[in-house]
N, C-alpha and C positions, 0 to 999 in steps of 0.2 A: 681890430681891434675883437670882433664877433671871431672868424674863428681861429681864435689863442685862446678865448674863453672858453670853446666846446669844449675843448682834448682835458682840461682839466676838471670841468665839470663829469666828463661823460666818465672820468677816472675817481672821477669823486662816490659817484653814487656807485662803481663795482665794490669799490671798497665799502661801501657800507650792504649794499646788496653782499655779499661776503662775509661779512659783519655779525649778516640776520641769519645769510646761514646757518655758522658754525657754531649761534648761539640756538637756537631753532635746533640744535643737534648735541649738545651736550645739556640741554634742557630737556628732552625726551630721555639720555643716557640719566639723568638723576631723579624725572620719575621711574623710569623705571628700580632703578633700585628703591626710591620709594618706595610703593606699591610692594618687590618684598618684603621691606619691612609691615609696611600699613597692612598687608591684607591680611595674615595671618594672625597678628592683633585685634583686628574685626571680627574674625572668622572665631577664636575664640570668647571674642562678649560676644556677639548674639548666640555661642550653644551655650553661655554664664545665664540668661535671663530666656534661654528656652522650653520649650513642655521636653520632659524623657521618650513620648512617643519618637517627638520631629527630633531628637536625636541621636535616638537609635535609631531605626529609621535612616539617618545618614542625610534627613531633606537639610537638615541647617548650610549655610555658606556665608554670607555675608548677611546676611537678614534676619533676627530668629524667629521662631514660628512658637505662640502658643507663650506670649510671653508669661512666664514665674517666676518668681524672685527669689523661690521658697530654698537654692545654695545657696545664695546670699544670709537668710532666715540662720539657716540650720550654722552658716561660718561664722555668724554673731550670738548666736546662743551657744556656742561651746566654747567653754572654758581657754580649753587649750590653744586651741589660734591666737583668739583673741591676745592671749596669754603672750603668746609667741609675738604679733604685733607689735606691743608695746614694749616687751626685752627687746628686741631688731630696734627697733626706732630710736629706743636708747643707747642703747649699744651701736650706733652702726654713728650714729652723734658722737659723742666719747671718742669714737677709733676713728671718726674727720676727724677735731679740736685736737687730740693731740697728734696728730699725722700730720696736721700745717703746724704748728708750735716745733717739733722734731725734724720736719722738711725746710720753717723758715733759717730756722737754730744755725744748720750746717747752712741752705744756698748762703745766706747773706755773708758766713767770713770768706768762703771759697770767691763770691763774687769779688773781694776788695784786688790789686793787683798787689797795694802793696805784705798782703802776706804773704810768712815763708814755708815753704813746703808746702802752698797749695793745693800742683800737679800733686804731689805723691800720696796731700790723705784724699784726694778726689779717686785716686785711684784704687786707693783703700777702698773708695764707698762703692769703688766702683764695683770692683774682682765681684763681690758679693752676687754680681747684675745678671752672671755665667757660671758661679760655682757653687753648690752647695751641701754643705756633712752627707744629705737626706735624711729619709724620715726617720729613719728605726733612731738614726744621734740623734731627732730632734726628737724627737719622741719621746726619748728617758731625759733630755737635761730638757722639757718640761715639766716630768717626771721626780727627777729631782728637785726644783726651784719651786717643789709645791702649785702650777700652775693645770695642774689635770683636772677637769670640773671646776673648772672658775668661766668666768667672763673674761676677764683677760689672758684666759691664751687665746684668743678670738681676737684680742686689742690689741696686745703687747708689741708679736714678735713681723704681723704686720701694718705694724704703725710705722713708720720709715722705708721709702718708696729712693731707690738711690736713683731713677728715672725722672718721679716727679720731682727731686731737687735736682736732677738736671738739667728741668726745662725751667721750674727755678730761674738756679741761676745764671745759664744764657739769657731770661727775660730782664736778670736787674743789670746782668750787664750792658744787656743793649739800648737799657730802656735811659737809668741812671745810670749821669756823667761824676769824671773824676772830679768833676770842674764841683759841681754839689759835695761832694761827700769837702774838698776842700774848703770852697766856703761853711762851712757843717764845724769842721776844727775849728779854725779859725777864729766860729760864737766860742767855741770849746760845751762842747756839742759830746760828750760819750759817746764809744756807738752801741749801749742800749736805750738812747737821746736819738742818737740816726736813724735807726730802723726803727724809731717806733714810729720819731716824728715824722723822716725822710719821705724811707724805701720805701713803709707799711700801705702808707695814703697811696703813693706811686703809683704800686703793685694789686690795687685791685680788681687789676683784671686776667692775671695767674694768681689771685686768692682765691677767684672764686672757682675758676678751670679746675685747678688742683685742688679745692672740695669740693666738685664733684666729681672727680673720677676716684677718690677715698670713697666719697661716700658708694655711687652705683660696685666700686669695686667691692666694700664689705657688705654692700646688700645684698648681693648675686654670693656673695660665695657661702659653701653649703660643705667643702670638703675635711678642712679644714674642726668641721665637724661633728661630721664623723667616723674622727680619729682620737680628738680628743675629748669631747664628750660625749657622756652616758645617761647624762639626769638631766631626766623632760620638760623640765625647766626651765632648763640652759639651754635648746632644739634651739637657734632657729628658727623663722618663718619659711627659708631658703631650704633646709633640711627637709621639716617637715611637705613642702611643696616636692624637689625630687623622689622623697621614700611615694609618695604618692604616682609619682610618673614610671618609677622604674616599676610601680607592679600596677600596670593598667591592667582593669577591668576587674579593681581592689577597692575596697576604701584602706586602702595604708597609713592613713590618719583615722586613729581611735575614738570619732569623736562621742560626746558623753550625750548618756542620755534624756537629756536637760533636750539633747540641740535636736531631736525627731526627723531622724533625718529622711524625709521622701523621694527626695534626689535623687539621679546616678550618676557611680562614678564616671562615670567620665562627666558631668551637667558639672559635679563638685570640684575635680580639678580645674574644671575651665572659670570654676570660680573664685576657687582657688588661688591661680593662678593671676588671673584681676587681684583679688585681694593684694596680694603680691609686687602686685607691679607696676597701680596708682601713687602711690606716696612718691615714686621719684617723679612721675610719671607729673603729675603736680608743681612738684620742685623747678625743673629746668626750663620750665619759661620765664618764669623768675633771673634765672645767671644763664639768659640762650643768647643774651650780648655782653657779657663779658666771656662766656665762654671758647665765642668765635673767633673773638680780640686775642686775649689772654694763649688760644692755642698759638692764629696766627704769629704775633711774633714773640712768643714763648720756645713754639716750636722752629722756627725757621731761621729769627737771628739768631748772630751771636755763635 
């Protein structure tokens, strides 16, 4: 009895050791990948609150030296950057709401098995992921529609994402069984009632995930503003930030005289980067749980 149980215990401990070693390796790799994202962020944050002398002498790495918040003071005293921040937040919220409404209204019927021609409709929508008319035809189209130099040229064209629609459709198909639809139909529920009272309450993880996708995508985008916006009041914050980064060594953002800039361009650039990044970072912890759950279920299943 003792000899029979010994091999079992030995094999059990070997399995535990193998799992522990593999977990250690995976955790180490994840740690390295995380550091590649975290360390540059910490470096920029340290530079943004360091003294001009320390930054110019290249002595700032992960810890600030000669703590100085003058760059942030210049940002908040300047009207252009603060206006661009408020404008970008409002535009991002509007873009996210419109995008989620369109995505939901497209994903729900395509997830229903009783919709005739859903394969063809899905193919037409997915076709736009791979083929487009090009920049010049798009510019001429927006010009004819009167969208140039308006906020809507940054909101409407990208408000529908076929990729996000595909993820949401897969989530609905894999999460909500057909029997639930049949029960709702027997109770006399309309499609709108099924969508609002059955589908949406069960789709909170994917809604939070795709909302984050839309918000981050719009917040970080600046190329369309470069092509379609010439009015300074309508330029998003990331467009101003890109000008500063591309023109390194120069203060590409023309701060007002009231800002009284005393920080060097490099310190000011770092402060603007932090200023533009913090809103998204502050939102992510509130949707992290739904983000992970929605990504795993919506992208793997179906």
